[in-house]
N, C-alpha and C positions, 0 to 999 in steps of 0.2 A: 845058821848063817844063810842069808838070802843070796841067791844067785840070780842075776838078771842078765839076759842076753837078747840080742835081736832074734826074731823068729826066723825059721828056715822052712823049707818045703816039708821036711820031716815032722814039723810041729803042727801041721794042719789038723790032725785029729784032736790033739790037746787044745788047740786054739778054738776049734768048733765046740768042744765039750764045755770049756770054761765060759766062752762067750754066750752060749745058750743058757748056762746056769745063771750068768749075770742077768740076762733078759728075763728069766723066770723069777729070780730072787728080788730083783729091783726093777720092775717093769716101768717105773716112772723116772728112772735115772738116765735113760738113754734115748737117743733120737731114733729108735727103731723098736721093733716088737719081736717077741719070740716066734710068733707065727710066720712073720716075714723071713727071718733068718733061718729058721728050721727048714724052710723050703729050698734054701740055697743048695746047689749041687757042689760036687767036689771041686770043680773048676774055680768057683768063687772062693772057696776056702783055700785052695792053692794060691790064688791071687793075693788073698789077704795075708797068708803066711809069708809070702815072699816080698811084700811091699816094704819099701824103705820106711823106717821110723816105727816099726811094730816090735814090741818087746813082750817077753814072757818071763815070769819070775817063778823060782822054785825054792822050796824048803825041803829038807831031807824027808820029812814025813807028810808033806802036802805037795803033790805034784800033779799039775801045775798049781801054784799058789795064787797067781794073779797075772793080769795083763794090762797093757796100756800102750798108747801110741801117740804119734804126732804127725802132722803134715804141715808143709809150708802154706799158710793161708794167705799171706800177703808178704811183700818184701820186708824182711826183718822180723816177721811174726810167725811163730809156729803155734798151731792149735793143738792142745792136749786133748785127746779123745779116748773113749772106750776104757777108762780106768775101772778096774774091778779087782778086788781082793776077796778070796774065798773067806767065809766067816771064820773057819778054823785057823786061818792064817793072819787074821787081823790083830793089830797090837804087837806085831813082831817085826816091824820095819819094812814090810813088803811094799806098802804104798809109797813110803819115802824113797825106797830104792828104785821103784818104777818112775817116780817123778824125776829123780836124779838122772836116770837113764835117758828119759825124753829130753830133759834140759841139756844134758851133754850133747845129745844128737842135734838139738836145736842150735847150740853154739857152733857145732861143726858145720852146720848148714849156713852159717853167717847170720843167724837170727840174733836179735838183741832182746827179744821178749817172747815169753811163753804165755799164751792166753788160753782160757778154758771157759766153758759154760757149766754151771751146776744148778740143779733145782734148789730153790730157796730152803727147802726142808731137808735136804740131803746131808746126813752126818759127815760125808766126805769133805764138806766145806772146812771142817776143823783140821783135817789132814792138810788140805791145801794152804790154810793159814799157817800151820806149823812149817810148811815147806816154803814160806816166803811170799805167797800170793796175797794180793790185796784186792778188795772189791772195787770194781769200776762203776761208773754210772749206768752201764748197759743193762737193759732188761729185755726179755723176749719170752714169748710162750714156748713151752716145750713142744717141739715138732710132733712127737708121738702122742702127746696129750696136752692140747692147748689150754686146758683148764688150769694147768700148773705153770708157774713162772720160773724162769731161769735168770740167774745173775751172771754177769761177766766177772772174771777174776784174771789177774795177770801178775807176772813177776819178771824181773830183768834176768838175763843170762849174759854171760861173757861170750861174745863171738869168738870162735876159734878157727883154726885152719879148716878149709873145706876139703 
């Protein structure tokens, strides 16, 4: 069973560990680099662990199993960011549970849309399509590797009480 919850200050070591693994395992999937984030001090990891919209997933035998987050990018639009599921946890509902957590949080913020950027060759695109995202006409170079292109995807969410 997948457990997803908002991150807390106590999660900062796990958050750091899994984020750095994500950057090592998939250097072309994120708008950052391992070298950049490995240099962050504890204060930055504390800030990230306590920021609203940050989620961590657990499986009994894979702890932590994944992470993801969102932020209000524009009125009514939450940007889904930083999604990563450890290889040993893939195919077990972790990605879907993280997307659902961010979408629920987005609705609670009054958003009607969740948007994301994904590199054109990233297999996570299939996860996002299963979760109801559709490709938009948006295209941009990946900030950390402009030789790669990203596509925009979005899905509607039901706004809920703030």
